[in-house]
C-alpha positions as CSV (number, residue, x, y, z in Angstrom):
1,M,-19.3,19.9,4.3
2,N,-22.9,19.8,5.4
3,E,-24.1,19.8,9.0
4,E,-25.0,16.1,9.0
5,I,-21.5,15.0,7.9
6,K,-19.9,17.5,10.4
7,K,-21.8,15.8,13.2
8,E,-20.5,12.4,12.1
9,F,-16.9,13.6,12.0
10,E,-17.4,15.2,15.5
11,K,-17.9,11.7,16.9
12,L,-14.3,11.0,16.0
13,V,-12.8,14.0,17.8
14,S,-11.8,12.0,20.9
15,A,-12.0,8.4,19.6
16,P,-8.6,6.6,19.6
17,R,-9.5,4.4,16.6
18,L,-12.0,4.0,13.8
19,L,-12.5,0.3,13.4
20,I,-14.3,-1.2,10.4
21,E,-15.2,-4.8,9.5
22,A,-16.7,-6.5,6.4
23,E,-17.6,-10.2,5.9
24,L,-16.6,-11.6,2.6
25,V,-17.3,-14.8,0.6
26,P,-15.8,-16.4,-2.5
27,R,-17.4,-14.9,-5.7
28,Q,-17.8,-18.5,-7.1
29,G,-17.6,-21.8,-5.3
30,D,-16.1,-22.2,-1.8
31,R,-12.3,-22.2,-2.3
32,F,-9.9,-19.3,-2.0
33,Q,-6.1,-18.9,-2.3
34,P,-4.5,-17.1,0.6
35,T,-1.4,-14.9,0.5
36,G,1.9,-16.8,0.7
37,F,5.3,-16.0,2.1
38,P,8.7,-17.2,0.8
39,E,9.9,-20.4,2.4
40,I,6.9,-20.6,4.9
41,G,3.9,-20.6,2.6
42,A,0.5,-19.6,3.9
43,A,0.1,-18.1,7.4
44,V,-1.9,-20.8,9.1
45,Y,-2.4,-20.4,12.9
46,E,-4.7,-21.4,15.8
47,R,-6.7,-19.2,18.0
48,P,-6.6,-19.8,21.8
49,D,-9.9,-21.6,21.4
50,G,-8.3,-24.1,19.0
51,K,-10.0,-22.9,15.9
52,R,-7.8,-23.0,12.8
53,M,-7.3,-19.6,11.1
54,I,-5.4,-18.3,8.1
55,L,-4.2,-14.9,7.0
56,V,-5.9,-14.3,3.6
57,E,-4.3,-10.9,3.0
58,S,-1.5,-9.3,5.0
59,A,-1.2,-5.7,6.2
60,Q,1.6,-5.1,3.7
61,S,-0.4,-6.5,0.8
62,M,-3.6,-4.7,1.9
63,A,-1.6,-1.4,1.8
64,N,-0.7,-2.1,-1.8
65,G,-4.3,-2.8,-2.6
66,L,-5.6,0.3,-0.9
67,E,-3.1,2.4,-2.9
68,T,-4.2,1.0,-6.2
69,V,-7.7,2.5,-5.8
70,C,-6.1,6.0,-6.2
71,I,-4.1,5.2,-9.2
72,N,-5.2,6.0,-12.8
73,D,-5.2,2.6,-14.6
74,T,-4.6,4.1,-18.0
75,G,-1.3,5.0,-19.6
76,T,1.8,4.7,-17.3
77,R,-0.2,4.1,-14.1
78,I,1.8,6.8,-12.3
79,D,-1.0,9.4,-12.1
80,I,-3.7,9.9,-9.5
81,I,-7.4,9.4,-10.3
82,E,-9.5,12.4,-11.4
83,E,-11.5,12.5,-8.1
84,L,-8.3,13.1,-6.1
85,K,-6.5,15.6,-8.4
86,G,-4.6,18.1,-6.3
87,I,-3.3,15.7,-3.7
88,P,0.5,16.0,-3.6
89,Y,2.8,13.2,-4.7
90,I,6.1,12.8,-6.5
91,I,6.9,11.7,-10.1
92,A,10.5,10.6,-10.9
93,E,11.6,10.5,-14.6
94,L,14.4,8.0,-15.0
95,E,17.1,9.0,-17.4
96,D,19.7,6.7,-18.8
97,K,23.2,8.0,-18.0
98,K,24.7,6.9,-21.3
99,T,22.0,8.1,-23.7
100,K,20.7,11.0,-21.6
101,K,17.2,9.9,-22.6
102,T,14.2,9.3,-20.3
103,I,13.6,5.6,-20.3
104,T,10.6,5.5,-18.0
105,A,8.9,7.2,-15.1
106,T,7.7,6.1,-11.6
107,S,6.0,7.8,-8.7
108,S,5.5,7.7,-5.0
109,L,2.1,6.2,-5.7
110,V,3.5,3.0,-7.0
111,E,7.0,2.7,-5.6
112,A,7.2,-0.1,-2.9
113,H,8.7,2.2,-0.3
114,R,7.0,5.4,-1.5
115,I,9.2,8.4,-1.0
116,N,12.0,6.2,0.4
117,S,12.4,4.8,-3.1
118,P,16.0,5.3,-4.2
119,F,14.6,6.8,-7.4
120,I,13.1,9.6,-5.3
121,I,15.0,10.2,-2.1
122,T,18.4,10.2,-3.7
123,D,17.5,13.4,-5.6
124,K,19.6,16.0,-3.8
125,D,17.2,18.9,-4.3
126,F,14.2,17.0,-3.0
127,K,16.1,15.5,-0.1
128,N,17.3,18.9,1.0
129,K,13.9,20.5,0.7
130,F,12.3,17.6,2.6
131,S,15.0,17.6,5.3
132,T,14.8,21.4,5.7
133,M,11.0,21.4,6.0
134,A,11.1,18.5,8.5
135,E,14.0,20.1,10.3
136,Y,15.8,16.8,10.2
137,S,19.5,16.2,10.3
138,E,21.9,13.6,11.6
139,G,22.6,13.7,15.3
140,K,19.6,15.9,16.0
141,Q,16.4,14.8,17.8
142,V,13.6,14.1,15.4
143,D,10.6,16.5,15.5
144,W,7.8,14.1,14.5
145,E,5.2,16.8,14.0
146,K,7.5,18.6,11.5
147,V,8.3,15.2,9.8
148,A,4.5,14.6,9.4
149,K,3.9,18.0,8.0
150,A,6.7,17.6,5.5
151,M,5.4,14.2,4.5
152,F,1.8,15.5,4.2
153,Y,3.2,18.4,2.1
154,Y,4.9,16.3,-0.5
155,D,3.1,12.9,-0.4
156,V,-0.1,12.4,1.6
157,N,-0.2,8.7,0.9
158,S,3.3,8.1,2.4
159,L,1.9,9.5,5.7
160,L,-1.3,7.5,5.4
161,H,0.4,4.1,4.6
162,G,3.6,4.6,6.5
163,T,7.2,4.7,5.3
164,F,10.7,4.0,6.7
165,L,13.1,6.6,5.3
166,S,16.1,4.3,5.7
167,N,17.8,6.1,2.7
168,L,17.6,9.5,4.3
169,G,20.5,10.5,6.5
170,D,21.1,8.1,9.4
171,G,17.8,6.3,8.8
172,R,15.9,7.3,11.9
173,V,12.6,8.5,10.3
174,K,10.1,5.7,10.5
175,V,6.4,6.6,10.2
176,P,3.9,3.9,11.1
177,R,0.7,3.3,9.1
178,T,-2.3,5.5,9.9
179,L,-4.5,3.1,8.0
180,T,-4.0,-0.7,8.5
181,G,-6.0,-3.5,7.0
182,F,-5.9,-7.3,6.8
183,I,-8.2,-10.2,5.9
184,E,-8.4,-13.5,7.8
185,A,-10.5,-16.6,7.6
186,E,-11.7,-18.9,10.4
187,D,-12.4,-22.6,10.7
188,I,-10.3,-23.4,7.7
189,K,-9.8,-26.7,5.8
190,G,-7.2,-27.4,3.2
191,V,-7.9,-28.3,-0.4
192,F,-4.9,-30.1,-1.9
193,L,-4.6,-29.8,-5.7
194,G,-2.0,-29.6,-8.4
195,G,-1.3,-29.8,-12.1
196,T,1.4,-30.0,-14.7
197,K,3.0,-27.5,-17.1
198,N,3.1,-29.6,-20.3
199,S,5.6,-29.4,-23.1
200,L,4.1,-30.6,-26.4
201,I,7.5,-30.7,-28.0
202,D,9.7,-32.6,-25.5
203,P,8.5,-33.7,-22.1
204,T,12.1,-34.4,-21.0
205,G,13.2,-30.9,-21.5
206,T,16.4,-31.8,-23.4
207,I,15.5,-29.8,-26.5
208,R,16.3,-26.2,-25.8
209,A,16.7,-22.9,-27.5
210,E,20.4,-22.3,-28.1
211,S,20.3,-18.8,-26.5
212,F,18.2,-19.8,-23.4
213,N,19.6,-22.6,-21.4
214,K,17.5,-22.5,-18.2
215,N,15.5,-25.3,-16.5
216,V,12.1,-24.1,-17.7
217,Y,11.6,-26.8,-20.4
218,G,9.8,-30.1,-20.3
219,N,6.9,-31.2,-18.2
220,V,6.8,-29.6,-14.7
221,P,4.4,-31.0,-12.2
222,F,3.3,-28.7,-9.3
223,H,1.1,-28.7,-6.2
224,R,-0.6,-26.1,-4.1
225,I,-3.1,-25.8,-1.3
226,E,-6.3,-23.7,-1.4
227,Y,-8.7,-23.4,1.5
228,T,-12.3,-23.3,2.5
229,A,-13.6,-21.4,5.6
230,T,-16.8,-20.9,7.5
231,K,-16.1,-17.1,7.7
232,I,-13.8,-14.6,5.9
233,K,-13.5,-11.1,7.3
234,A,-11.7,-7.9,6.3
235,Y,-10.6,-5.6,9.2
236,Y,-9.5,-2.0,9.0
237,N,-8.1,0.3,11.6
238,I,-7.7,4.1,11.2
239,D,-5.4,5.3,14.0
240,L,-7.2,8.6,15.0
241,A,-4.9,9.1,18.0
242,L,-1.8,9.0,15.7
243,I,-3.4,11.5,13.3
244,R,-4.1,13.9,16.3
245,G,-0.6,13.3,17.6
246,Y,0.9,14.8,14.5
247,N,-0.8,18.1,15.4
248,L,-1.9,18.8,11.9
249,N,-4.7,21.4,11.3
250,S,-8.3,20.4,10.9
251,S,-8.3,20.3,7.1
252,A,-5.3,17.9,7.1
253,K,-6.9,15.6,9.7
254,T,-10.2,15.5,7.8
255,L,-8.4,14.7,4.6
256,L,-6.5,11.8,6.1
257,I,-9.7,10.3,7.6
258,A,-11.9,10.8,4.5
259,L,-9.2,9.4,2.2
260,S,-8.8,6.4,4.5
261,L,-12.6,5.8,4.4
262,Y,-12.7,6.3,0.6
263,K,-9.9,3.8,0.0
264,I,-11.6,1.2,2.2
265,I,-15.0,1.5,0.6
266,K,-13.7,1.6,-2.9
267,F,-11.3,-1.4,-2.3
268,L,-14.1,-3.5,-0.9
269,N,-16.4,-2.6,-3.8
270,T,-14.0,-3.0,-6.7
271,K,-10.6,-4.6,-5.7
272,L,-11.5,-7.9,-4.1
273,R,-9.9,-10.1,-6.8
274,L,-6.8,-10.5,-4.7
275,R,-5.2,-13.3,-6.8
276,S,-6.1,-15.7,-9.7
277,S,-7.8,-18.1,-7.3
278,C,-8.9,-15.6,-4.7
279,D,-11.9,-13.6,-6.0
280,L,-14.1,-12.4,-3.1
281,K,-17.1,-10.2,-2.7
282,L,-19.0,-8.5,0.2
283,K,-21.4,-10.9,1.9
284,D,-23.2,-8.1,3.8
285,K,-22.8,-4.4,4.5
286,I,-19.6,-2.8,5.8
287,T,-19.8,-2.3,9.5
288,V,-18.2,0.3,11.9
289,T,-17.5,-1.4,15.2
290,E,-15.8,1.5,16.9
291,P,-17.0,4.1,17.7
292,S,-20.3,2.2,17.2
293,D,-22.4,5.4,16.7
294,F,-20.4,6.6,13.7
295,K,-22.4,6.3,10.5
296,L,-20.3,5.2,7.5
297,L,-20.4,7.6,4.6
298,G,-21.0,6.6,1.0
299,E,-18.4,6.9,-1.8
300,E,-20.0,9.9,-3.4
301,Q,-20.2,11.7,0.0
302,L,-16.5,11.0,0.6
303,I,-15.5,12.2,-2.8
304,S,-17.4,15.5,-2.1
305,I,-15.6,15.8,1.2
306,L,-12.2,15.0,-0.4
307,K,-12.6,17.6,-3.1
308,E,-13.5,20.3,-0.5
309,T,-10.7,19.4,1.8
310,I,-8.1,19.2,-1.0
311,E,-9.0,22.8,-1.9
312,N,-8.9,23.8,1.7
313,C,-5.4,22.3,2.2
314,K,-4.3,23.9,-1.0
315,S,-5.5,27.4,0.1
316,E,-3.9,26.9,3.5
317,H,-0.5,26.1,1.8
318,L,-0.4,22.6,3.3
319,F,0.5,21.1,-0.1
320,A,3.5,21.5,-2.4
321,D,2.8,24.0,-5.2
322,P,2.5,22.5,-7.8
323,P,1.2,19.4,-6.0
324,I,3.1,17.0,-8.2
325,T,6.8,17.3,-7.5
326,K,8.8,16.2,-10.6
327,I,12.3,15.1,-10.3
328,H,14.9,13.6,-12.8
329,T,16.9,10.6,-11.7
330,T,20.0,9.4,-13.6
331,T,20.2,5.6,-13.8
332,V,22.9,3.1,-14.6
333,K,22.8,-0.6,-15.3
334,V,25.0,-2.8,-13.0
335,D,26.3,-6.3,-13.8
336,K,24.5,-9.3,-12.4
337,K,27.2,-10.0,-9.7
338,H,26.9,-6.5,-8.4
339,K,23.1,-6.7,-8.3
340,D,23.2,-10.1,-6.5
341,D,25.7,-8.7,-3.9
342,D,23.4,-5.7,-3.2
343,N,20.4,-8.0,-2.8
344,M,22.3,-10.3,-0.4
345,A,23.5,-7.3,1.7
346,E,19.9,-6.1,1.9
347,Q,18.7,-9.5,3.0
348,D,21.5,-9.8,5.6
349,S,20.6,-6.5,7.2
350,G,17.4,-7.8,8.6
351,S,15.7,-4.5,8.3
352,S,12.1,-4.0,7.2
353,P,10.4,-0.9,5.9
354,Y,7.3,-1.5,8.0
């Protein structure tokens, strides 16, 4: 790392947060489609000054988007991109119990709950190794520094984006996001539109395939609301105080900060087609608002820092060796009733991974 970049990172030594903003606009036209939530639709709200606002992208959805910039889009999409080779993560090969054959594979890079995925954390060998390294056991006080070191060791992205290890022991390990982002729009107005799914064979939907008797036939009208806004802004928060609180060494801290910045910049430059009707682009440059004297680094500079710090972390034995932990998970198929009962139990629990 050259002296100029070192000086920039020194500005973050005592700062509690690194805050970044970027103003966005629709790539074509004026309309955009916000994120929606089951049963409540879009998150429309009012500021104290009365201005109507809308959440365009939630923190949960943004975390998913930021993770995608690190995933190799070719093949099975469970591998990390070339620029980040060497960062630790976990691959789980799923084996069918009856045939004893591998049916597919997944990884902590793509699983919704990262290493808390039942395809990963139920592996006894991995669970024991992680628990031993984290010095975690039921009925014992959690040592959060050791938990962070174990998470960094096996899967850096789980520490960066947060995870709730509800499937580990008595479910007390909950790590908040180090990197948080969201997009909101102000002074919004609704655009009410709709359409119809047409059936050229039978608009009434009475003619059906013998083996598929569900209500998906015929003409189906639908409606939806899109929006316009005077301003759309993306916000990012890197919790530097949280990173320092884990008491990781300097190489690990630098990696977490550089990886966060890389994800933000790459996402804003390449991943702003959020939905079919929400294709955005940068209106102006990306701005650091806190600390205001921090100079944002470019993508190539960050890649250089990441490659250097990945090697440092490796030589300092902060990563699993090899960095990709491979496990085999035996799977079974359950009947629909069993599956529905499990889903209902999860919904009734009221728990959330974030």
